[in-house]
Legacy VTK file of the C-alpha trace (Angstrom):
# vtk DataFile Version 3.0
C-alpha trace
ASCII
DATASET POLYDATA
POINTS 318 float
0.000 0.000 0.000
1.160 3.542 -0.777
0.758 6.355 1.737
0.061 9.959 0.841
2.854 12.267 1.977
2.187 15.952 2.605
4.992 18.443 3.164
4.300 21.842 4.684
6.833 24.619 4.085
6.810 27.013 7.024
9.144 28.830 9.436
11.362 27.269 12.094
9.690 29.576 14.603
6.311 27.976 13.927
7.364 24.310 14.000
6.552 23.619 17.658
3.086 25.156 17.372
2.387 23.262 14.156
3.585 19.987 15.691
1.224 20.466 18.650
-1.657 21.317 16.332
-1.009 18.198 14.224
-1.014 16.062 17.360
-4.300 17.565 18.514
-6.103 16.775 15.239
-4.759 13.211 15.124
-1.603 13.406 12.974
1.379 11.565 14.449
4.870 10.601 13.298
5.834 13.856 11.592
9.216 14.619 10.020
10.898 17.992 10.497
13.651 19.277 8.191
15.557 22.455 8.980
19.103 23.799 9.149
19.197 24.507 12.873
22.334 22.922 14.416
21.760 20.420 17.224
22.506 21.676 20.711
25.024 20.067 23.044
22.145 18.633 25.096
20.570 17.091 21.978
23.809 15.387 20.905
24.774 14.259 24.420
23.430 10.721 24.085
24.028 10.305 20.356
26.781 8.254 18.760
27.981 11.161 16.612
31.473 12.591 16.810
31.336 14.862 13.767
28.108 16.542 12.784
27.528 17.409 9.120
27.951 21.028 8.104
24.558 22.559 7.417
23.732 25.416 5.058
22.956 28.735 6.767
19.720 28.715 8.731
17.307 30.958 6.841
14.405 30.284 9.160
12.683 27.866 6.783
11.441 24.439 7.862
9.561 21.595 6.204
7.113 19.506 8.219
5.944 16.264 6.580
3.084 13.991 7.613
1.511 10.845 6.160
-2.097 9.835 5.598
-3.614 6.479 4.714
-5.231 6.957 1.286
-8.200 4.861 2.474
-8.868 7.268 5.337
-10.737 10.586 5.163
-7.783 12.518 3.739
-10.006 15.339 2.523
-11.426 15.831 5.993
-8.003 15.704 7.612
-6.519 18.213 5.155
-9.422 20.538 5.877
-8.619 20.317 9.615
-4.966 21.049 8.796
-5.954 24.164 6.838
-8.221 25.339 9.639
-5.488 24.773 12.193
-2.938 26.677 10.128
-5.383 29.530 9.618
-5.827 29.805 13.374
-2.074 29.652 14.034
-1.401 32.367 11.454
-3.030 34.871 13.794
-0.330 34.203 16.407
2.884 33.411 14.496
4.552 33.794 11.116
3.900 30.628 9.092
6.074 31.715 6.159
5.132 30.304 2.758
2.595 27.939 4.384
2.348 25.813 1.236
1.616 22.077 1.172
3.008 19.691 -1.445
1.707 16.137 -1.821
3.338 12.895 -2.956
3.346 9.152 -2.329
5.598 6.828 -0.361
5.768 3.025 -0.097
4.371 1.330 2.990
7.606 -0.327 4.155
8.235 -2.181 7.370
10.525 0.535 8.729
10.859 -1.141 12.129
12.345 -4.360 10.704
13.759 -3.225 7.357
17.250 -2.728 8.850
17.553 -6.464 9.548
18.471 -7.230 5.944
21.778 -5.389 6.471
22.830 -7.164 9.692
24.671 -10.346 8.758
27.059 -12.541 10.792
30.574 -11.120 11.001
33.757 -11.944 12.859
36.179 -10.062 15.070
39.207 -12.356 14.924
38.053 -15.598 16.636
34.685 -14.193 17.756
31.523 -14.580 15.655
28.778 -11.984 16.172
25.403 -12.655 14.607
21.705 -11.767 14.972
19.477 -14.504 16.365
17.587 -14.894 13.086
20.735 -15.927 11.153
22.351 -19.375 11.179
25.980 -19.903 12.164
27.980 -20.123 8.917
29.649 -23.497 8.482
33.118 -21.961 8.259
32.678 -20.244 11.661
31.409 -23.185 13.734
34.599 -23.165 15.838
34.405 -19.485 16.846
33.157 -17.996 20.108
29.514 -17.139 19.397
27.815 -13.932 20.514
24.214 -13.320 19.486
23.042 -9.709 19.434
19.692 -8.272 18.421
20.373 -4.538 18.572
16.834 -3.414 17.785
16.308 0.034 16.290
18.007 2.044 19.033
21.517 0.585 19.117
24.321 -0.462 16.832
24.993 -3.982 15.603
28.634 -4.185 16.671
29.913 -3.875 13.128
31.219 -0.362 13.717
35.015 -0.101 13.841
34.999 1.334 17.366
33.062 -1.636 18.751
35.484 -4.028 17.107
38.440 -2.119 18.556
36.947 -2.492 22.039
36.233 -6.187 21.539
39.865 -6.823 20.612
41.024 -5.030 23.760
38.584 -6.994 25.908
40.062 -10.184 24.459
43.459 -9.055 25.796
42.478 -7.970 29.293
39.446 -9.968 30.454
40.140 -12.876 32.825
37.880 -15.173 34.911
38.283 -12.734 37.827
37.324 -9.612 35.851
34.627 -7.327 37.209
33.799 -4.954 34.374
32.134 -1.544 34.115
30.508 -0.865 30.728
29.717 2.845 30.295
27.200 3.560 27.543
26.308 -0.105 27.251
23.620 0.190 24.536
22.729 -3.296 23.286
25.141 -4.736 25.846
27.450 -6.165 23.202
30.682 -5.275 25.026
29.515 -6.451 28.429
28.159 -9.678 26.946
31.403 -10.194 25.032
33.328 -9.799 28.292
31.092 -12.373 30.006
31.470 -14.804 27.103
35.229 -14.317 27.390
34.971 -15.413 31.032
34.431 -12.207 33.022
32.931 -12.650 36.483
30.286 -9.900 36.300
29.380 -6.663 34.517
27.778 -3.411 35.595
26.489 -1.206 32.778
25.179 2.349 32.563
23.351 4.073 29.723
21.372 7.266 29.213
18.695 5.419 27.244
16.088 3.528 29.264
15.712 1.085 26.344
19.208 -0.225 27.059
17.934 -2.087 30.096
15.463 -4.155 28.069
17.945 -4.605 25.206
20.617 -6.006 27.524
18.165 -8.415 29.160
17.036 -9.732 25.782
20.601 -10.203 24.570
21.630 -11.893 27.811
18.807 -14.370 27.294
19.903 -14.986 23.694
23.380 -15.835 24.990
22.238 -17.956 27.953
23.755 -15.549 30.473
22.350 -15.611 33.999
20.443 -12.498 35.067
22.735 -11.734 38.003
25.814 -11.520 35.779
25.003 -8.188 34.094
23.248 -5.319 35.885
22.275 -2.199 33.915
21.284 1.171 35.341
19.899 4.153 33.463
21.755 7.372 34.184
24.953 9.348 33.726
27.897 8.189 35.795
29.666 11.503 35.129
27.372 13.591 37.330
24.653 11.360 38.815
25.548 10.578 42.437
23.053 7.717 42.620
24.613 6.015 39.589
28.120 6.587 40.941
27.245 5.018 44.280
25.383 2.110 42.692
28.384 1.395 40.468
30.639 1.277 43.508
34.199 2.437 44.198
37.627 0.813 43.781
35.753 -2.153 42.330
36.499 -2.723 38.639
39.334 -4.568 36.926
38.307 -3.346 33.468
36.252 -0.364 32.345
35.114 -0.007 28.737
33.513 3.055 27.143
32.690 3.138 23.447
31.100 6.579 23.340
32.472 9.868 22.005
35.806 11.604 22.361
34.317 14.585 24.189
32.429 12.318 26.603
35.561 10.235 27.243
37.430 13.426 28.111
34.784 14.117 30.778
34.650 10.473 31.893
38.365 10.214 32.627
37.899 12.536 35.608
35.255 10.341 37.268
36.194 6.787 36.285
39.414 6.340 38.345
37.517 6.256 41.664
35.580 3.223 40.450
38.693 1.269 39.373
41.066 -0.937 41.279
44.739 -0.071 41.216
46.238 -1.569 38.060
42.854 -1.783 36.306
42.583 -0.846 32.625
40.243 1.649 30.984
39.463 0.801 27.345
38.012 3.672 25.320
36.869 4.132 21.745
34.351 6.104 19.717
37.265 8.415 18.968
37.587 9.761 15.433
41.262 10.188 14.461
41.142 13.990 14.538
40.163 13.805 18.234
42.976 11.407 19.184
45.351 14.089 20.471
42.681 15.707 22.631
41.876 12.380 24.313
45.565 11.528 24.802
46.169 14.981 26.299
43.316 14.552 28.774
44.656 11.191 29.944
48.215 12.530 30.110
47.090 15.346 32.400
45.305 12.917 34.726
47.830 11.592 37.246
45.606 8.594 37.930
46.396 7.055 34.529
49.296 5.843 32.443
48.990 5.155 28.732
49.094 1.471 27.811
48.179 1.199 24.147
46.606 2.942 21.168
45.038 0.886 18.384
43.460 1.902 15.099
40.887 0.695 12.603
40.014 2.886 9.640
39.530 6.453 10.854
38.829 5.334 14.414
41.020 5.099 17.502
40.999 3.126 20.745
42.983 4.426 23.723
43.714 2.056 26.624
45.121 3.353 29.910
45.915 1.804 33.294
45.206 3.178 36.736
48.432 3.810 38.613
LINES 1 319
318 0 1 2 3 4 5 6 7 8 9 10 11 12 13 14 15 16 17 18 19 20 21 22 23 24 25 26 27 28 29 30 31 32 33 34 35 36 37 38 39 40 41 42 43 44 45 46 47 48 49 50 51 52 53 54 55 56 57 58 59 60 61 62 63 64 65 66 67 68 69 70 71 72 73 74 75 76 77 78 79 80 81 82 83 84 85 86 87 88 89 90 91 92 93 94 95 96 97 98 99 100 101 102 103 104 105 106 107 108 109 110 111 112 113 114 115 116 117 118 119 120 121 122 123 124 125 126 127 128 129 130 131 132 133 134 135 136 137 138 139 140 141 142 143 144 145 146 147 148 149 150 151 152 153 154 155 156 157 158 159 160 161 162 163 164 165 166 167 168 169 170 171 172 173 174 175 176 177 178 179 180 181 182 183 184 185 186 187 188 189 190 191 192 193 194 195 196 197 198 199 200 201 202 203 204 205 206 207 208 209 210 211 212 213 214 215 216 217 218 219 220 221 222 223 224 225 226 227 228 229 230 231 232 233 234 235 236 237 238 239 240 241 242 243 244 245 246 247 248 249 250 251 252 253 254 255 256 257 258 259 260 261 262 263 264 265 266 267 268 269 270 271 272 273 274 275 276 277 278 279 280 281 282 283 284 285 286 287 288 289 290 291 292 293 294 295 296 297 298 299 300 301 302 303 304 305 306 307 308 309 310 311 312 313 314 315 316 317
């Protein structure tokens, strides 16, 4: 089935009011296009190190919505026009023109699955639960991850860099802290490599459910991996729940700027001699991360590894 797509050209100033009006008349799932840069708060929990350069913001925005062609589209469009007419008395709607088109009715929630295939990181095979283990990889350590729509699959270079470092440092006695755990792939990898237990933190509440599902897929006991929503950088409750002088290995596959902030807090949670594995660092941010660690007397540099344009920095607590 094809859906009717309608795109309203308006002003950035009016977008919030228009969005509220659409919601009130029964339109949901809108798309907003503009050239307003994201704020620091908006990018805080996103896996983006370099944002694309946008054209100058000229105050123009496009708001798109979709209607089922079998529904009362004429009636809905009339309500849209009435709503816009009312809003025009309070704010500048700009051009206020609506263009129509069609779009395919795709399964957007599951469409990404066609691109997630089994892959290996050295002697570790990572695959989604709906794929079979390839014959040539039967002898590899198997990790099954269903990332869902909110988290990565593990194929990103930074995740692979972290996995290789975990392979080096995880032992049967390892208690691991996974900051920004997401799907739980790094914590689960550590447990499959023999780690004793994992504590994870993430800003996204969906991480808790994702980790539980992936633990189940890998036959990992529920008490092996605890996940807490919150920011260990500045949330006292998360810091206390994580515990102090406790971890043998800490891993954070986030962003360079977040790692620079993390390195101030993380040492108090680590045992002496513990390692802190970091990635999510684009090569142009390498020096900034190295400088931050060098200025922190709690750490000494152990190793820097590379894959493509990405960098992993591993340090040890003195």
